[in-house]
All heavy atoms as TSV, in Angstrom:
chain	resi	resn	atom	element	x	y	z
A	1	MET	N	N	0.879	-1.097	0.025
A	1	MET	CA	C	0.015	-0.048	0.034
A	1	MET	C	C	0.952	1.225	-0.059
A	1	MET	O	O	1.781	1.333	0.890
A	1	MET	CB	C	-0.781	-0.026	1.229
A	1	MET	CG	C	-1.933	1.045	1.404
A	1	MET	SD	S	-3.346	0.845	0.245
A	1	MET	CE	C	-3.969	-0.818	0.453
A	2	ASP	N	N	0.777	2.099	-1.020
A	2	ASP	CA	C	1.607	3.292	-1.039
A	2	ASP	C	C	0.676	4.568	-0.905
A	2	ASP	O	O	-0.001	4.937	-1.947
A	2	ASP	CB	C	2.295	3.286	-2.415
A	2	ASP	CG	C	3.206	4.576	-2.689
A	2	ASP	OD1	O	3.633	5.120	-1.532
A	2	ASP	OD2	O	3.413	4.846	-3.730
A	3	LEU	N	N	0.513	5.034	0.240
A	3	LEU	CA	C	-0.253	6.188	0.529
A	3	LEU	C	C	0.631	7.453	0.799
A	3	LEU	O	O	1.767	7.342	1.168
A	3	LEU	CB	C	-1.183	5.947	1.786
A	3	LEU	CG	C	-2.053	4.687	1.649
A	3	LEU	CD1	C	-2.651	4.422	2.938
A	3	LEU	CD2	C	-3.069	4.831	0.604
A	4	ALA	N	N	0.071	8.641	0.504
A	4	ALA	CA	C	0.708	9.806	0.771
A	4	ALA	C	C	0.934	10.086	2.307
A	4	ALA	O	O	0.298	9.420	3.051
A	4	ALA	CB	C	-0.086	11.034	0.176
A	5	PRO	N	N	1.885	10.991	2.620
A	5	PRO	CA	C	2.249	11.119	4.027
A	5	PRO	C	C	1.106	11.470	4.975
A	5	PRO	O	O	1.132	11.121	6.159
A	5	PRO	CB	C	3.272	12.314	3.996
A	5	PRO	CG	C	3.851	12.104	2.661
A	5	PRO	CD	C	2.776	11.728	1.723
A	6	HIS	N	N	0.078	12.157	4.416
A	6	HIS	CA	C	-0.981	12.608	5.303
A	6	HIS	C	C	-1.999	11.382	5.606
A	6	HIS	O	O	-2.844	11.426	6.534
A	6	HIS	CB	C	-1.862	13.738	4.722
A	6	HIS	CG	C	-2.720	13.244	3.599
A	6	HIS	ND1	N	-2.170	13.301	2.294
A	6	HIS	CD2	C	-3.996	12.942	3.525
A	6	HIS	CE1	C	-3.118	12.894	1.529
A	6	HIS	NE2	N	-4.228	12.610	2.171
A	7	ALA	N	N	-1.754	10.338	4.871
A	7	ALA	CA	C	-2.755	9.111	5.058
A	7	ALA	C	C	-1.902	7.880	5.454
A	7	ALA	O	O	-1.258	7.225	4.589
A	7	ALA	CB	C	-3.476	8.846	3.848
A	8	ASP	N	N	-1.805	7.551	6.744
A	8	ASP	CA	C	-1.036	6.286	7.066
A	8	ASP	C	C	-1.889	5.067	6.790
A	8	ASP	O	O	-1.316	4.035	6.921
A	8	ASP	CB	C	-0.530	6.499	8.473
A	8	ASP	CG	C	-1.649	6.493	9.507
A	8	ASP	OD1	O	-2.839	6.888	9.189
A	8	ASP	OD2	O	-1.418	6.188	10.678
A	9	ARG	N	N	-3.220	5.269	6.600
A	9	ARG	CA	C	-4.026	4.040	6.461
A	9	ARG	C	C	-5.303	4.480	5.651
A	9	ARG	O	O	-5.688	5.684	5.718
A	9	ARG	CB	C	-4.337	3.474	7.728
A	9	ARG	CG	C	-5.370	4.202	8.515
A	9	ARG	CD	C	-5.542	3.718	9.862
A	9	ARG	NE	N	-4.323	4.274	10.568
A	9	ARG	CZ	C	-4.095	4.218	11.955
A	9	ARG	NH1	N	-4.994	3.616	12.661
A	9	ARG	NH2	N	-3.048	4.702	12.483
A	10	ILE	N	N	-5.930	3.550	5.126
A	10	ILE	CA	C	-7.318	3.786	4.649
A	10	ILE	C	C	-8.207	2.676	5.243
A	10	ILE	O	O	-7.755	1.623	5.705
A	10	ILE	CB	C	-7.377	3.677	3.056
A	10	ILE	CG1	C	-6.805	2.401	2.524
A	10	ILE	CG2	C	-6.564	4.887	2.472
A	10	ILE	CD1	C	-7.144	2.141	1.089
A	11	ARG	N	N	-9.464	3.008	5.238
A	11	ARG	CA	C	-10.461	1.986	5.779
A	11	ARG	C	C	-11.468	1.783	4.837
A	11	ARG	O	O	-12.138	2.710	4.267
A	11	ARG	CB	C	-11.039	2.519	7.054
A	11	ARG	CG	C	-11.976	1.568	7.712
A	11	ARG	CD	C	-12.553	2.076	9.008
A	11	ARG	NE	N	-11.431	2.166	9.978
A	11	ARG	CZ	C	-11.354	3.208	10.883
A	11	ARG	NH1	N	-12.328	4.114	11.050
A	11	ARG	NH2	N	-10.368	3.280	11.736
A	12	ILE	N	N	-11.743	0.488	4.498
A	12	ILE	CA	C	-12.744	0.129	3.539
A	12	ILE	C	C	-13.688	-0.891	4.182
A	12	ILE	O	O	-13.187	-1.971	4.670
A	12	ILE	CB	C	-12.152	-0.405	2.174
A	12	ILE	CG1	C	-11.238	0.669	1.584
A	12	ILE	CG2	C	-13.299	-0.881	1.217
A	12	ILE	CD1	C	-10.397	0.148	0.359
A	13	ASP	N	N	-14.902	-0.638	4.302
A	13	ASP	CA	C	-15.838	-1.547	4.816
A	13	ASP	C	C	-15.373	-1.987	6.264
A	13	ASP	O	O	-15.451	-3.141	6.682
A	13	ASP	CB	C	-16.137	-2.830	3.920
A	13	ASP	CG	C	-16.833	-2.520	2.717
A	13	ASP	OD1	O	-17.654	-1.444	2.726
A	13	ASP	OD2	O	-16.678	-3.186	1.729
A	14	GLY	N	N	-14.771	-1.002	7.064
A	14	GLY	CA	C	-14.444	-1.309	8.380
A	14	GLY	C	C	-13.059	-2.041	8.549
A	14	GLY	O	O	-12.578	-2.286	9.563
A	15	VAL	N	N	-12.373	-2.298	7.400
A	15	VAL	CA	C	-11.089	-3.003	7.396
A	15	VAL	C	C	-10.017	-1.945	7.113
A	15	VAL	O	O	-10.109	-1.224	6.077
A	15	VAL	CB	C	-11.034	-4.200	6.515
A	15	VAL	CG1	C	-9.563	-4.757	6.473
A	15	VAL	CG2	C	-12.087	-5.138	6.642
A	16	GLU	N	N	-8.911	-1.922	7.914
A	16	GLU	CA	C	-7.868	-0.874	7.884
A	16	GLU	C	C	-6.783	-1.577	6.991
A	16	GLU	O	O	-6.415	-2.678	7.186
A	16	GLU	CB	C	-7.287	-0.436	9.091
A	16	GLU	CG	C	-8.341	0.537	9.832
A	16	GLU	CD	C	-7.677	1.125	11.113
A	16	GLU	OE1	O	-6.544	0.650	11.582
A	16	GLU	OE2	O	-8.298	1.984	11.710
A	17	TYR	N	N	-6.265	-0.729	5.959
A	17	TYR	CA	C	-5.070	-1.004	5.297
A	17	TYR	C	C	-4.008	0.005	5.466
A	17	TYR	O	O	-4.310	1.157	5.252
A	17	TYR	CB	C	-5.528	-1.188	3.813
A	17	TYR	CG	C	-6.568	-2.210	3.486
A	17	TYR	CD1	C	-7.843	-1.746	3.416
A	17	TYR	CD2	C	-6.252	-3.623	3.462
A	17	TYR	CE1	C	-8.895	-2.708	3.229
A	17	TYR	CE2	C	-7.274	-4.350	3.209
A	17	TYR	CZ	C	-8.632	-4.069	3.118
A	17	TYR	OH	O	-9.548	-4.975	2.891
A	18	HIS	N	N	-2.835	-0.447	5.907
A	18	HIS	CA	C	-1.777	0.511	6.313
A	18	HIS	C	C	-0.775	0.770	5.183
A	18	HIS	O	O	-0.388	-0.211	4.416
A	18	HIS	CB	C	-1.132	0.045	7.563
A	18	HIS	CG	C	-2.062	-0.061	8.638
A	18	HIS	ND1	N	-2.200	1.019	9.565
A	18	HIS	CD2	C	-2.951	-0.977	9.098
A	18	HIS	CE1	C	-3.190	0.729	10.472
A	18	HIS	NE2	N	-3.537	-0.511	10.250
A	19	HIS	N	N	-0.204	1.968	5.132
A	19	HIS	CA	C	0.861	2.295	4.230
A	19	HIS	C	C	2.131	1.426	4.511
A	19	HIS	O	O	2.398	1.023	5.578
A	19	HIS	CB	C	1.316	3.689	4.451
A	19	HIS	CG	C	2.573	4.064	3.706
A	19	HIS	ND1	N	2.476	4.373	2.371
A	19	HIS	CD2	C	3.849	4.154	4.029
A	19	HIS	CE1	C	3.761	4.614	1.820
A	19	HIS	NE2	N	4.557	4.509	2.978
A	20	GLY	N	N	2.679	0.911	3.289
A	20	GLY	CA	C	3.942	0.128	3.502
A	20	GLY	C	C	3.636	-1.385	3.671
A	20	GLY	O	O	4.616	-2.157	3.686
A	21	HIS	N	N	2.417	-1.816	3.746
A	21	HIS	CA	C	2.146	-3.134	3.891
A	21	HIS	C	C	1.660	-3.723	2.573
A	21	HIS	O	O	1.231	-3.084	1.710
A	21	HIS	CB	C	1.001	-3.298	4.920
A	21	HIS	CG	C	1.490	-3.090	6.380
A	21	HIS	ND1	N	1.629	-4.009	7.302
A	21	HIS	CD2	C	1.800	-1.902	6.872
A	21	HIS	CE1	C	2.070	-3.417	8.497
A	21	HIS	NE2	N	2.059	-2.167	8.196
A	22	THR	N	N	1.801	-5.064	2.473
A	22	THR	CA	C	1.326	-5.708	1.254
A	22	THR	C	C	0.015	-6.475	1.513
A	22	THR	O	O	-0.136	-7.156	2.582
A	22	THR	CB	C	2.392	-6.694	0.779
A	22	THR	OG1	O	3.624	-6.088	0.562
A	22	THR	CG2	C	1.875	-7.436	-0.486
A	23	TYR	N	N	-1.031	-6.324	0.635
A	23	TYR	CA	C	-2.243	-6.980	0.828
A	23	TYR	C	C	-2.723	-7.643	-0.477
A	23	TYR	O	O	-2.222	-7.218	-1.496
A	23	TYR	CB	C	-3.279	-5.891	1.214
A	23	TYR	CG	C	-3.057	-5.022	2.389
A	23	TYR	CD1	C	-2.487	-3.866	2.468
A	23	TYR	CD2	C	-3.359	-5.758	3.692
A	23	TYR	CE1	C	-2.175	-3.219	3.564
A	23	TYR	CE2	C	-3.188	-4.979	4.873
A	23	TYR	CZ	C	-2.533	-3.780	4.859
A	23	TYR	OH	O	-2.295	-3.155	5.945
A	24	ASN	N	N	-3.554	-8.692	-0.272
A	24	ASN	CA	C	-4.078	-9.314	-1.485
A	24	ASN	C	C	-5.574	-8.916	-1.520
A	24	ASN	O	O	-6.253	-8.986	-0.601
A	24	ASN	CB	C	-4.047	-10.802	-1.354
A	24	ASN	CG	C	-2.591	-11.324	-1.390
A	24	ASN	OD1	O	-1.934	-10.957	-2.325
A	24	ASN	ND2	N	-2.323	-12.192	-0.397
A	25	PHE	N	N	-5.988	-8.492	-2.761
A	25	PHE	CA	C	-7.280	-8.003	-2.992
A	25	PHE	C	C	-8.008	-8.858	-4.058
A	25	PHE	O	O	-7.326	-9.379	-4.992
A	25	PHE	CB	C	-7.406	-6.592	-3.384
A	25	PHE	CG	C	-6.846	-5.587	-2.377
A	25	PHE	CD1	C	-5.602	-5.144	-2.393
A	25	PHE	CD2	C	-7.659	-5.282	-1.370
A	25	PHE	CE1	C	-5.091	-4.299	-1.486
A	25	PHE	CE2	C	-7.215	-4.338	-0.372
A	25	PHE	CZ	C	-5.898	-3.826	-0.402
A	26	ALA	N	N	-9.377	-8.937	-4.005
A	26	ALA	CA	C	-10.136	-9.554	-5.152
A	26	ALA	C	C	-9.863	-8.753	-6.371
A	26	ALA	O	O	-9.737	-7.500	-6.295
A	26	ALA	CB	C	-11.554	-9.663	-4.717
A	27	PRO	N	N	-9.791	-9.348	-7.592
A	27	PRO	CA	C	-9.527	-8.663	-8.777
A	27	PRO	C	C	-10.449	-7.424	-9.043
A	27	PRO	O	O	-9.946	-6.424	-9.512
A	27	PRO	CB	C	-9.792	-9.787	-9.870
A	27	PRO	CG	C	-9.553	-11.084	-9.157
A	27	PRO	CD	C	-9.999	-10.822	-7.721
A	28	GLU	N	N	-11.755	-7.537	-8.651
A	28	GLU	CA	C	-12.673	-6.463	-8.762
A	28	GLU	C	C	-12.413	-5.270	-7.915
A	28	GLU	O	O	-12.820	-4.112	-8.143
A	28	GLU	CB	C	-14.112	-6.898	-8.790
A	28	GLU	CG	C	-14.521	-7.530	-7.346
A	28	GLU	CD	C	-14.225	-8.944	-7.224
A	28	GLU	OE1	O	-13.637	-9.548	-8.095
A	28	GLU	OE2	O	-14.645	-9.480	-6.223
A	29	ALA	N	N	-11.588	-5.528	-6.796
A	29	ALA	CA	C	-11.254	-4.378	-5.928
A	29	ALA	C	C	-10.099	-3.606	-6.379
A	29	ALA	O	O	-9.901	-2.505	-5.887
A	29	ALA	CB	C	-11.195	-4.942	-4.493
A	30	VAL	N	N	-9.204	-4.323	-7.007
A	30	VAL	CA	C	-7.880	-3.624	-7.384
A	30	VAL	C	C	-8.039	-2.222	-8.011
A	30	VAL	O	O	-7.319	-1.183	-7.613
A	30	VAL	CB	C	-6.938	-4.600	-8.295
A	30	VAL	CG1	C	-5.783	-3.794	-8.774
A	30	VAL	CG2	C	-6.548	-5.785	-7.452
A	31	PRO	N	N	-8.926	-2.008	-9.017
A	31	PRO	CA	C	-9.021	-0.630	-9.584
A	31	PRO	C	C	-9.438	0.414	-8.530
A	31	PRO	O	O	-8.886	1.550	-8.490
A	31	PRO	CB	C	-10.100	-0.724	-10.598
A	31	PRO	CG	C	-10.040	-2.235	-10.957
A	31	PRO	CD	C	-9.789	-2.973	-9.743
A	32	THR	N	N	-10.322	0.073	-7.647
A	32	THR	CA	C	-10.726	0.938	-6.555
A	32	THR	C	C	-9.555	1.281	-5.613
A	32	THR	O	O	-9.402	2.470	-5.241
A	32	THR	CB	C	-11.848	0.350	-5.704
A	32	THR	OG1	O	-12.955	0.054	-6.627
A	32	THR	CG2	C	-12.323	1.289	-4.613
A	33	ILE	N	N	-8.778	0.362	-5.219
A	33	ILE	CA	C	-7.611	0.493	-4.335
A	33	ILE	C	C	-6.621	1.390	-5.024
A	33	ILE	O	O	-6.077	2.374	-4.444
A	33	ILE	CB	C	-7.022	-0.849	-3.965
A	33	ILE	CG1	C	-7.974	-1.753	-3.202
A	33	ILE	CG2	C	-5.740	-0.627	-3.113
A	33	ILE	CD1	C	-8.497	-1.147	-1.893
A	34	LYS	N	N	-6.369	1.063	-6.319
A	34	LYS	CA	C	-5.377	2.045	-7.071
A	34	LYS	C	C	-5.949	3.454	-7.143
A	34	LYS	O	O	-5.086	4.314	-6.952
A	34	LYS	CB	C	-5.223	1.488	-8.401
A	34	LYS	CG	C	-4.284	0.205	-8.501
A	34	LYS	CD	C	-4.144	-0.185	-9.996
A	34	LYS	CE	C	-3.171	-1.412	-10.017
A	34	LYS	NZ	N	-2.955	-1.728	-11.513
A	35	GLU	N	N	-7.190	3.684	-7.368
A	35	GLU	CA	C	-7.760	4.898	-7.393
A	35	GLU	C	C	-7.636	5.700	-6.065
A	35	GLU	O	O	-7.212	6.848	-5.983
A	35	GLU	CB	C	-9.192	4.849	-7.761
A	35	GLU	CG	C	-9.908	6.202	-7.858
A	35	GLU	CD	C	-9.500	7.106	-8.921
A	35	GLU	OE1	O	-8.814	6.613	-9.895
A	35	GLU	OE2	O	-9.965	8.251	-8.933
A	36	ILE	N	N	-7.841	5.038	-4.937
A	36	ILE	CA	C	-7.734	5.661	-3.606
A	36	ILE	C	C	-6.304	6.031	-3.451
A	36	ILE	O	O	-5.973	7.124	-2.897
A	36	ILE	CB	C	-8.185	4.623	-2.588
A	36	ILE	CG1	C	-9.644	4.400	-2.654
A	36	ILE	CG2	C	-7.834	5.162	-1.108
A	36	ILE	CD1	C	-10.365	3.317	-1.859
A	37	MET	N	N	-5.320	5.159	-3.684
A	37	MET	CA	C	-3.831	5.483	-3.512
A	37	MET	C	C	-3.519	6.714	-4.418
A	37	MET	O	O	-2.894	7.659	-3.889
A	37	MET	CB	C	-3.041	4.307	-3.921
A	37	MET	CG	C	-3.046	3.262	-2.967
A	37	MET	SD	S	-1.742	1.979	-3.069
A	37	MET	CE	C	-1.983	1.436	-4.769
A	38	PHE	N	N	-3.924	6.732	-5.671
A	38	PHE	CA	C	-3.701	7.933	-6.409
A	38	PHE	C	C	-4.282	9.183	-5.921
A	38	PHE	O	O	-3.579	10.171	-5.951
A	38	PHE	CB	C	-4.293	7.535	-7.916
A	38	PHE	CG	C	-4.300	8.812	-8.800
A	38	PHE	CD1	C	-3.089	9.246	-9.453
A	38	PHE	CD2	C	-5.458	9.617	-8.915
A	38	PHE	CE1	C	-3.104	10.341	-10.233
A	38	PHE	CE2	C	-5.504	10.707	-9.694
A	38	PHE	CZ	C	-4.330	11.093	-10.396
A	39	ARG	N	N	-5.472	9.106	-5.443
A	39	ARG	CA	C	-6.153	10.302	-4.902
A	39	ARG	C	C	-5.489	10.788	-3.631
A	39	ARG	O	O	-5.472	11.920	-3.395
A	39	ARG	CB	C	-7.611	9.970	-4.755
A	39	ARG	CG	C	-8.352	9.919	-5.961
A	39	ARG	CD	C	-9.866	9.807	-5.747
A	39	ARG	NE	N	-10.587	9.679	-7.019
A	39	ARG	CZ	C	-11.025	10.733	-7.751
A	39	ARG	NH1	N	-10.710	12.024	-7.344
A	39	ARG	NH2	N	-11.613	10.617	-8.910
A	40	THR	N	N	-4.921	9.956	-2.870
A	40	THR	CA	C	-4.209	10.424	-1.668
A	40	THR	C	C	-3.021	11.239	-2.117
A	40	THR	O	O	-2.629	12.269	-1.536
A	40	THR	CB	C	-3.730	9.308	-0.635
A	40	THR	OG1	O	-2.696	8.531	-1.320
A	40	THR	CG2	C	-4.877	8.465	-0.197
A	41	TRP	N	N	-2.284	10.791	-3.235
A	41	TRP	CA	C	-1.086	11.483	-3.775
A	41	TRP	C	C	-1.555	12.806	-4.419
A	41	TRP	O	O	-0.825	13.804	-4.317
A	41	TRP	CB	C	-0.288	10.613	-4.515
A	41	TRP	CG	C	0.640	9.715	-3.705
A	41	TRP	CD1	C	0.409	8.365	-3.519
A	41	TRP	CD2	C	1.799	10.049	-2.971
A	41	TRP	NE1	N	1.377	7.896	-2.639
A	41	TRP	CE2	C	2.193	8.913	-2.195
A	41	TRP	CE3	C	2.385	11.290	-2.674
A	41	TRP	CZ2	C	3.288	8.927	-1.451
A	41	TRP	CZ3	C	3.523	11.290	-1.875
A	41	TRP	CH2	C	3.899	10.205	-1.308
A	42	ALA	N	N	-2.647	12.782	-5.145
A	42	ALA	CA	C	-3.108	14.037	-5.867
A	42	ALA	C	C	-3.448	15.022	-4.770
A	42	ALA	O	O	-3.162	16.143	-4.979
A	42	ALA	CB	C	-4.408	13.596	-6.707
A	43	HIS	N	N	-4.105	14.639	-3.754
A	43	HIS	CA	C	-4.413	15.605	-2.653
A	43	HIS	C	C	-3.159	16.145	-1.973
A	43	HIS	O	O	-3.046	17.312	-1.825
A	43	HIS	CB	C	-5.302	14.910	-1.525
A	43	HIS	CG	C	-5.548	15.786	-0.465
A	43	HIS	ND1	N	-6.450	16.941	-0.571
A	43	HIS	CD2	C	-5.251	15.777	0.842
A	43	HIS	CE1	C	-6.512	17.559	0.615
A	43	HIS	NE2	N	-5.722	16.901	1.478
A	44	GLU	N	N	-2.197	15.334	-1.683
A	44	GLU	CA	C	-0.967	15.748	-1.153
A	44	GLU	C	C	-0.281	16.723	-2.059
A	44	GLU	O	O	0.315	17.751	-1.631
A	44	GLU	CB	C	-0.060	14.531	-0.958
A	44	GLU	CG	C	1.275	14.869	-0.211
A	44	GLU	CD	C	1.055	15.199	1.181
A	44	GLU	OE1	O	0.005	14.765	1.830
A	44	GLU	OE2	O	1.925	15.775	1.773
A	45	ASP	N	N	-0.224	16.424	-3.473
A	45	ASP	CA	C	0.308	17.417	-4.427
A	45	ASP	C	C	-0.290	18.779	-4.283
A	45	ASP	O	O	0.292	19.816	-4.442
A	45	ASP	CB	C	0.249	16.775	-5.735
A	45	ASP	CG	C	1.248	15.641	-5.911
A	45	ASP	OD1	O	2.136	15.334	-5.071
A	45	ASP	OD2	O	1.027	14.924	-7.006
A	46	GLU	N	N	-1.749	18.794	-4.177
A	46	GLU	CA	C	-2.410	20.044	-4.117
A	46	GLU	C	C	-1.997	20.845	-2.897
A	46	GLU	O	O	-1.877	22.029	-2.918
A	46	GLU	CB	C	-3.917	19.727	-3.969
A	46	GLU	CG	C	-4.447	19.353	-5.351
A	46	GLU	CD	C	-6.114	19.203	-5.136
A	46	GLU	OE1	O	-6.583	19.608	-4.152
A	46	GLU	OE2	O	-6.606	18.544	-5.996
A	47	ILE	N	N	-1.911	20.221	-1.761
A	47	ILE	CA	C	-1.689	20.942	-0.540
A	47	ILE	C	C	-0.209	21.219	-0.241
A	47	ILE	O	O	0.151	22.115	0.455
A	47	ILE	CB	C	-2.353	20.264	0.732
A	47	ILE	CG1	C	-1.757	18.925	0.953
A	47	ILE	CG2	C	-3.917	20.197	0.549
A	47	ILE	CD1	C	-2.225	18.206	2.307
A	48	SER	N	N	0.645	20.510	-0.816
A	48	SER	CA	C	2.104	20.649	-0.468
A	48	SER	C	C	2.958	21.143	-1.645
A	48	SER	O	O	4.135	21.206	-1.543
A	48	SER	CB	C	2.643	19.385	0.001
A	48	SER	OG	O	2.780	18.398	-1.059
A	49	ASP	N	N	2.320	21.361	-2.847
A	49	ASP	CA	C	3.006	21.781	-3.980
A	49	ASP	C	C	4.164	20.691	-4.332
A	49	ASP	O	O	5.304	21.124	-4.709
A	49	ASP	CB	C	3.620	23.194	-3.856
A	49	ASP	CG	C	3.942	23.788	-5.171
A	49	ASP	OD1	O	3.477	23.409	-6.155
A	49	ASP	OD2	O	4.843	24.668	-5.108
A	50	ARG	N	N	3.891	19.511	-4.202
A	50	ARG	CA	C	4.705	18.351	-4.461
A	50	ARG	C	C	5.888	18.153	-3.558
A	50	ARG	O	O	6.791	17.435	-3.917
A	50	ARG	CB	C	5.179	18.313	-5.978
A	50	ARG	CG	C	3.864	18.173	-6.903
A	50	ARG	CD	C	4.385	18.055	-8.308
A	50	ARG	NE	N	5.066	16.877	-8.633
A	50	ARG	CZ	C	4.531	15.726	-8.971
A	50	ARG	NH1	N	3.280	15.664	-9.058
A	50	ARG	NH2	N	5.234	14.640	-9.263
A	51	ARG	N	N	6.139	18.998	-2.467
A	51	ARG	CA	C	7.157	18.945	-1.643
A	51	ARG	C	C	7.376	17.527	-0.988
A	51	ARG	O	O	8.507	17.146	-0.765
A	51	ARG	CB	C	7.207	20.032	-0.567
A	51	ARG	CG	C	7.436	21.431	-1.103
A	51	ARG	CD	C	7.563	22.385	-0.019
A	51	ARG	NE	N	6.438	22.304	0.933
A	51	ARG	CZ	C	5.309	23.017	0.750
A	51	ARG	NH1	N	5.266	23.887	-0.313
A	51	ARG	NH2	N	4.318	23.001	1.611
A	52	ASN	N	N	6.313	16.899	-0.667
A	52	ASN	CA	C	6.446	15.635	0.064
A	52	ASN	C	C	6.707	14.382	-0.813
A	52	ASN	O	O	6.794	13.316	-0.319
A	52	ASN	CB	C	5.153	15.385	0.875
A	52	ASN	CG	C	5.094	16.345	2.075
A	52	ASN	OD1	O	6.123	16.658	2.581
A	52	ASN	ND2	N	3.922	16.617	2.480
A	53	ARG	N	N	6.847	14.605	-2.110
A	53	ARG	CA	C	7.163	13.576	-3.073
A	53	ARG	C	C	8.599	13.048	-2.748
A	53	ARG	O	O	8.895	11.899	-3.067
A	53	ARG	CB	C	7.110	14.067	-4.482
A	53	ARG	CG	C	5.691	14.148	-4.950
A	53	ARG	CD	C	5.146	12.823	-5.214
A	53	ARG	NE	N	3.790	12.892	-5.771
A	53	ARG	CZ	C	3.118	11.860	-6.251
A	53	ARG	NH1	N	3.650	10.765	-6.369
A	53	ARG	NH2	N	1.918	12.034	-6.803
A	54	THR	N	N	9.454	13.880	-2.065
A	54	THR	CA	C	10.761	13.505	-1.814
A	54	THR	C	C	11.035	13.276	-0.326
A	54	THR	O	O	12.199	13.177	0.136
A	54	THR	CB	C	11.805	14.537	-2.242
A	54	THR	OG1	O	11.510	15.699	-1.738
A	54	THR	CG2	C	11.740	14.661	-3.849
A	55	ASN	N	N	9.959	13.145	0.435
A	55	ASN	CA	C	10.073	12.873	1.858
A	55	ASN	C	C	10.795	11.589	2.118
A	55	ASN	O	O	10.405	10.514	1.670
A	55	ASN	CB	C	8.554	12.846	2.462
A	55	ASN	CG	C	8.617	12.602	3.930
A	55	ASN	OD1	O	9.415	11.995	4.523
A	55	ASN	ND2	N	7.607	13.158	4.611
A	56	ALA	N	N	11.950	11.617	2.747
A	56	ALA	CA	C	12.782	10.476	2.931
A	56	ALA	C	C	12.175	9.437	3.888
A	56	ALA	O	O	12.338	8.214	3.611
A	56	ALA	CB	C	14.168	10.925	3.476
A	57	TYR	N	N	11.270	9.853	4.801
A	57	TYR	CA	C	10.709	8.920	5.680
A	57	TYR	C	C	9.593	8.126	4.937
A	57	TYR	O	O	9.438	6.900	5.188
A	57	TYR	CB	C	10.042	9.688	6.871
A	57	TYR	CG	C	9.243	8.865	7.673
A	57	TYR	CD1	C	9.815	7.811	8.589
A	57	TYR	CD2	C	7.878	8.931	7.744
A	57	TYR	CE1	C	8.997	7.027	9.345
A	57	TYR	CE2	C	7.087	8.225	8.429
A	57	TYR	CZ	C	7.642	7.229	9.360
A	57	TYR	OH	O	6.865	6.400	10.164
A	58	LYS	N	N	8.868	8.771	4.170
A	58	LYS	CA	C	7.761	8.075	3.458
A	58	LYS	C	C	7.809	8.335	2.049
A	58	LYS	O	O	6.972	9.072	1.454
A	58	LYS	CB	C	6.430	8.668	4.090
A	58	LYS	CG	C	5.285	7.772	3.818
A	58	LYS	CD	C	4.131	8.080	4.619
A	58	LYS	CE	C	2.951	7.101	4.525
A	58	LYS	NZ	N	1.768	7.493	5.253
A	59	ARG	N	N	8.751	7.753	1.374
A	59	ARG	CA	C	8.985	7.956	-0.085
A	59	ARG	C	C	7.925	7.089	-0.910
A	59	ARG	O	O	7.633	6.087	-0.494
A	59	ARG	CB	C	10.428	7.534	-0.466
A	59	ARG	CG	C	10.793	7.812	-1.781
A	59	ARG	CD	C	12.254	7.676	-1.956
A	59	ARG	NE	N	12.906	8.781	-1.248
A	59	ARG	CZ	C	14.071	8.665	-0.801
A	59	ARG	NH1	N	14.856	7.668	-0.966
A	59	ARG	NH2	N	14.699	9.678	-0.049
A	60	PRO	N	N	7.417	7.690	-1.929
A	60	PRO	CA	C	6.441	6.859	-2.677
A	60	PRO	C	C	7.173	5.539	-3.223
A	60	PRO	O	O	8.341	5.477	-3.565
A	60	PRO	CB	C	6.129	7.767	-3.855
A	60	PRO	CG	C	6.425	9.168	-3.489
A	60	PRO	CD	C	7.509	9.000	-2.441
A	61	GLN	N	N	6.357	4.516	-3.202
A	61	GLN	CA	C	6.874	3.150	-3.563
A	61	GLN	C	C	6.259	2.792	-4.955
A	61	GLN	O	O	5.450	3.502	-5.441
A	61	GLN	CB	C	6.532	2.241	-2.553
A	61	GLN	CG	C	6.948	2.493	-1.187
A	61	GLN	CD	C	6.330	1.569	-0.192
A	61	GLN	OE1	O	5.509	0.788	-0.414
A	61	GLN	NE2	N	6.809	1.640	1.090
A	62	ALA	N	N	6.731	1.800	-5.438
A	62	ALA	CA	C	6.140	1.242	-6.697
A	62	ALA	C	C	5.208	0.071	-6.198
A	62	ALA	O	O	5.607	-1.036	-6.018
A	62	ALA	CB	C	7.233	0.673	-7.601
A	63	PRO	N	N	3.936	0.432	-6.085
A	63	PRO	CA	C	3.010	-0.542	-5.437
A	63	PRO	C	C	2.806	-1.733	-6.385
A	63	PRO	O	O	2.711	-1.588	-7.581
A	63	PRO	CB	C	1.746	0.181	-5.182
A	63	PRO	CG	C	1.816	1.285	-6.119
A	63	PRO	CD	C	3.279	1.708	-6.315
A	64	VAL	N	N	2.689	-2.913	-5.803
A	64	VAL	CA	C	2.423	-4.151	-6.550
A	64	VAL	C	C	1.089	-4.586	-6.036
A	64	VAL	O	O	1.117	-5.004	-4.780
A	64	VAL	CB	C	3.511	-5.105	-6.407
A	64	VAL	CG1	C	3.157	-6.353	-7.182
A	64	VAL	CG2	C	4.846	-4.621	-6.984
A	65	LEU	N	N	0.068	-4.611	-6.763
A	65	LEU	CA	C	-1.244	-5.157	-6.352
A	65	LEU	C	C	-1.509	-6.402	-7.166
A	65	LEU	O	O	-1.616	-6.298	-8.361
A	65	LEU	CB	C	-2.316	-4.033	-6.508
A	65	LEU	CG	C	-2.138	-2.723	-5.843
A	65	LEU	CD1	C	-3.176	-1.782	-6.166
A	65	LEU	CD2	C	-2.151	-3.053	-4.255
A	66	ARG	N	N	-1.669	-7.484	-6.419
A	66	ARG	CA	C	-1.978	-8.796	-7.071
A	66	ARG	C	C	-3.355	-9.245	-6.677
A	66	ARG	O	O	-3.622	-9.382	-5.525
A	66	ARG	CB	C	-0.862	-9.800	-6.708
A	66	ARG	CG	C	0.458	-9.427	-7.205
A	66	ARG	CD	C	1.399	-10.547	-6.745
A	66	ARG	NE	N	2.769	-10.273	-7.171
A	66	ARG	CZ	C	3.643	-9.547	-6.381
A	66	ARG	NH1	N	3.322	-9.476	-5.180
A	66	ARG	NH2	N	4.864	-9.396	-6.713
A	67	PRO	N	N	-4.260	-9.373	-7.648
A	67	PRO	CA	C	-5.564	-10.063	-7.280
A	67	PRO	C	C	-5.400	-11.458	-6.782
A	67	PRO	O	O	-4.522	-12.151	-7.160
A	67	PRO	CB	C	-6.287	-10.103	-8.643
A	67	PRO	CG	C	-5.360	-9.595	-9.711
A	67	PRO	CD	C	-4.062	-9.207	-9.018
A	68	THR	N	N	-6.241	-11.791	-5.837
A	68	THR	CA	C	-6.082	-13.184	-5.276
A	68	THR	C	C	-6.829	-14.114	-6.304
A	68	THR	O	O	-7.782	-13.664	-7.116
A	68	THR	CB	C	-6.871	-13.302	-4.037
A	68	THR	OG1	O	-8.191	-12.756	-4.047
A	68	THR	CG2	C	-6.047	-12.519	-2.977
A	69	ALA	N	N	-6.612	-15.350	-6.312
A	69	ALA	CA	C	-7.240	-16.276	-7.215
A	69	ALA	C	C	-8.682	-16.558	-6.940
A	69	ALA	O	O	-9.230	-16.321	-5.962
A	69	ALA	CB	C	-6.455	-17.592	-7.218
């Protein structure tokens, strides 16, 4: 899970997913998860003028989302 610095976790249907952890999602959920991650970074870019893109503590990762079988 690769979330912007202001979002250390997201909650979907009462289940928390934390930044930096790896999760398996159903194939139909993957587009939604990707959209949520993208939107956290888009919001971060709006409020910080992209300064936090280089935050050494919470650097953006290359997320790998794999649907479960």
